[in-house]
Each structure stands twice: as structure tokens, then as C-alpha cells.
N, C-alpha and C positions, 0 to 999 in steps of 0.2 A: 768342908763337907761333912755331914753326919752320915755315917754308914750304918745301915740296919741289915741284919740277917733275919729275914722272915721265913718261917716254915710254911710251906704250901702243901699241896697235895703230893703225896709220894707216888712216883711212877717208876715201875720196874726199870732198873738200870740208870736212872737219872736221880740226881740229888733233889730232895724235896725243898731245899733251901733256895730262897730267892734274895738277891742283894738289891736293896733299895737305897738310893742316895737322896738326901734332902739338901738342896742348895740353899744359899744365904737368903734367896727370895722366897723360901718355903715351897718351892716347886719340887715335886717328886720326879726324879729322873731315873732311867735305867742305866746301868753301867755302860752300855753300848753308846749312849748319847754323850758321855763325858770322858770315859777312859780310853787310853790307847789299847791296841790289840794285846800287847804284853801285859798291861795292867788288868785287862779283862781276864786274861789267862790266869794270872796269879790270884785274882779274886775267886775265879771258878775253882781253882785248886784248893784255896782256903775253905770254900764251902764244901767241897768234896771231902777234905780231911776232917772237917767238923762233923760231917755226917758219918764218916767211917769210924771215927773214934768215939762217937756218941752211942755206940751199940756194944753190947756184950757178946760179940761174936768172935770166933777164932778163924773164920774163913779167910782165905788169901785176898789180898788187895791187888788188883791188876790195873796198871797205869800204862797208857800208850803215849809215848813221847811227851812227857809232861812239861818240858822246858822250851818247846817251840815258841817263838815270838818273845822270849824273855831276855832281858839284859843280864849282864853278869851278876849283879847283886841279887836279882830275883832268882836267877838260876841257882846260886849258892843257897839261898833261903829255902827254895823248894827241895833241893838235894838234902839239906839238913833235916827238913820235915819228913822226907821219905825215910831217912835213916831212923828218925825218932819212931815212926810207925813200925819199922822193922824190928824194934825192940820187943814188940808185943805180938806181931803177926807176920806171917810170910807176905812179902811184897814182891810182886813180879813186875818188872819194868821193861817195856819194849821201847827201843830207841835206835836211831841211826847216828846219834850225836856222840862222838868220841869224848867230848868234854863232860857229858853227863856220866858216861861209863867210868871215866877216870875219877870224877868227883865222888861218885857213889863208892867206888873202891877205896879211895883215900879216907873218906868220912866214916865208912864202916870200920876200917882198921882202927881209927882213932876212938871210935865209940865201942869197940869190942863186939860189933854185930857181925854175924856170919855173912859172908858175901860169896856168892857163886855166880860165875860169869858163863853164859852159854851164848853161842852165836848160831844163827840160822842163816842159810843162804840158798840160792837157787843153783841147781845142777841140771845136767841133761836129763836126769831121772825125775826131776820135779822141783817144786819150790818148797821152802820151809825145811830143808834138810839140816839136821842138827850138826853143828861143827864145834868141837870142843877146844880148838886151839885158842890160846890167848894171843890174839893178833895184835892188840894195841898196847902191850906192856913190854917193859924191858928195854935194853939197849938196842939201838938201831943196828949196830954191828952184829948182834946176836940174831936179830930178825933176818938180816941179809944172809947170814950163815945158814939159817933154816931154809930160806928160799933157794939158796944154791944146792942144798941137799935134796930138796924136792925136784929141782931141775935135773939133777943126776938120776934120781929115781925115774923121772918121767922119760928120760932118754932111753931107758931100757924097756919101755912099754910099747905095745903094738900101736903105731901111730893112727890106726883106723878104729881103735877101740873107744868105747864110751869112757873108760877109765882114763885113757890118755887125754881126751878132750876135757874131761872134768878137771884133771890135774893142771892142764894148761890154763883153764879158766881160773882156777884157784891161785896159780902163780901170778896171773895178771891182777887179780883182786889184791893180793898181798903187796905187789909192787905199787899199786895205786895208793894203798893205805900208807 
């Protein structure tokens, strides 16, 4: 297949690039007609990265769960490209995938790129509450020690308080992780 990246009309929030595939019989096809979901995702990411790096802007790049539907090889390639972008600009990635979080952390360390991890979660007080604990890193024994300490603290709380319910919820989340 011959792959072409054609620039179309720019629409706010969407990449102006369109991927066109020419088959051996000279028929023009859209990626959706030929590529798997994961392949479509990596092509869309490539177009997004091309658009983002083709500008002389220093605004942050925000990416929401970029590796869904990707196999391991594409996941690694996307992670490496995100770190490459982070050399020049701030990159904010939203994800629920632990593998992406760990991959970004490891690759940023290797590349000497600053990496800051922030977690958001839901509580009784609302959704999107910032949580700064590094839940996914370190030895499991250390994580369990931290959970035990939280349990001891929770036992001293008023069992009818919002703080108590929030702490119980957090303990359950950490145990699931």
C-alpha cells in the first residue's frame, strides 16, 4: 500500500491531515476500510504528532488514552514518540492503563525528560480529585505497608464521617491495584 498524508481543511481541535491509502489496483481507500482498529489508532496518532510538531508553538499537548487498541509494539512506539515530543513541549497524558504510565516513566528516565505523575479519582466530595500518591510504583511489600498504615489511621476516624468513607474507598482502590 502507498500511504499518503494529505492536508485538508483545519477544524478547531481536529487534525487537518487525512490519510489516504492507494491499493495495488489503484483504488483509493480510507484507513477504516483496510486497517485494524489498532492500526487506525496509530495512523491517527502519527497524523496528530505530525500536526503538533509542524507548528512553532509552545502550548501543551494533551492526549487522552493514546494507546487504547494498540498492541505492545505500537504501544512502545507511541510511548517513545510522546517522550520525544516532551523534549520540546509539555505533554499531558490522561490514561487508566498502568502499562502506559510505567512505560512513560521508564522512557522519560532514559531520555532525561522530566516526568511528573498525578492521579485523579472520585471521592464522596466529587470526581476528579487530585491524588498525588504514586500508587503504581515500587515494591509490593512497600505498597502493602502503606495500605496497612492507612488502615490504622482509618480505624481512628469517626466511622460516620465523609473522611472515613473516603479513606475506606481509597484502601479498596489500592488493594485492587
